[in-house]
C-alpha positions as a Python dict, from the first residue, in 0.01 Angstrom:
ca = {
    (1, 'M'): (0, 0, 0),
    (2, 'E'): (43, 10, -376),
    (3, 'G'): (215, -328, -369),
    (4, 'I'): (-70, -481, -169),
    (5, 'R'): (-323, -326, -403),
    (6, 'D'): (-140, -452, -711),
    (7, 'R'): (-112, -807, -575),
    (8, 'M'): (-480, -805, -476),
    (9, 'R'): (-581, -689, -823),
    (10, 'I'): (-366, -955, -990),
    (11, 'R'): (-516, -1225, -767),
    (12, 'R'): (-871, -1100, -837),
    (13, 'K'): (-810, -1103, -1211),
    (14, 'W'): (-643, -1445, -1195),
    (15, 'L'): (-968, -1574, -1046),
    (16, 'H'): (-1157, -1400, -1331),
    (17, 'W'): (-1356, -1191, -1082),
    (18, 'S'): (-1472, -840, -1150),
    (19, 'Q'): (-1463, -581, -875),
    (20, 'K'): (-1837, -633, -836),
    (21, 'E'): (-1793, -1009, -803),
    (22, 'L'): (-1528, -965, -533),
    (23, 'A'): (-1762, -724, -354),
    (24, 'R'): (-2047, -974, -370),
    (25, 'R'): (-1836, -1263, -243),
    (26, 'S'): (-1650, -1074, 31),
    (27, 'G'): (-1928, -851, 161),
    (28, 'V'): (-1707, -545, 108),
    (29, 'S'): (-1884, -271, -85),
    (30, 'Y'): (-1806, -227, -452),
    (31, 'G'): (-1716, 136, -376),
    (32, 'S'): (-1456, 28, -120),
    (33, 'I'): (-1295, -215, -361),
    (34, 'K'): (-1295, 42, -639),
    (35, 'R'): (-1147, 308, -406),
    (36, 'F'): (-876, 66, -296),
    (37, 'E'): (-780, -19, -653),
    (38, 'D'): (-791, 348, -759),
    (39, 'K'): (-652, 531, -454),
    (40, 'C'): (-509, 261, -220),
    (41, 'E'): (-760, 361, 49),
    (42, 'I'): (-934, 86, 249),
    (43, 'S'): (-1012, -5, 607),
    (44, 'L'): (-817, -286, 769),
    (45, 'H'): (-1142, -471, 830),
    (46, 'S'): (-1232, -464, 461),
    (47, 'L'): (-881, -557, 355),
    (48, 'V'): (-886, -865, 579),
    (49, 'K'): (-1223, -970, 437),
    (50, 'I'): (-1090, -935, 83),
    (51, 'A'): (-775, -1130, 172),
    (52, 'F'): (-991, -1410, 311),
    (53, 'Y'): (-1194, -1444, -8),
    (54, 'L'): (-883, -1424, -225),
    (55, 'D'): (-730, -1704, -14),
    (56, 'S'): (-446, -1475, 96),
    (57, 'L'): (-520, -1442, 467),
    (58, 'D'): (-204, -1628, 568),
    (59, 'S'): (-3, -1331, 438),
    (60, 'F'): (-134, -1117, 723),
    (61, 'D'): (55, -1334, 972),
    (62, 'K'): (378, -1202, 824),
    (63, 'L'): (294, -832, 860),
    (64, 'F'): (401, -784, 1219),
    (65, 'V'): (658, -1056, 1273),
    (66, 'P'): (925, -944, 1520),
    (67, 'K'): (1268, -915, 1367),
    (68, 'N'): (1560, -1114, 1494),
    (69, 'Y'): (1866, -893, 1499),
    (70, 'S'): (2213, -1042, 1483),
    (71, 'S'): (2386, -736, 1624),
    (72, 'I'): (2327, -407, 1800),
    (73, 'D'): (2444, -234, 1482),
    (74, 'E'): (2139, -367, 1295),
    (75, 'V'): (1909, -226, 1564),
    (76, 'I'): (2075, 115, 1551),
    (77, 'Y'): (2073, 121, 1170),
    (78, 'E'): (1703, 37, 1152),
    (79, 'K'): (1611, 292, 1418),
    (80, 'K'): (1798, 567, 1231),
    (81, 'H'): (1639, 461, 903),
    (82, 'R'): (1287, 482, 1048),
    (83, 'R'): (1347, 836, 1176),
    (84, 'Q'): (1454, 949, 828),
    (85, 'N'): (1136, 814, 670),
}
């Protein structure tokens, strides 16, 4: 989440928008944007709205792309790795 938050903040600043300006444009409350930038807490609905107004919505298509494994060993390795985390 911190990486998403950091990239969102960089994009917002690149556009020269304050948190209040992003809130006004996106329809997401200023408090939600501030909480996301401070604590990485935000609803998925609000995050999608923000991504739309920051012209980053296409990135959401890549979140849940199925992986193509080249061997059973990769599947086993990933499954073990997920259990440890």
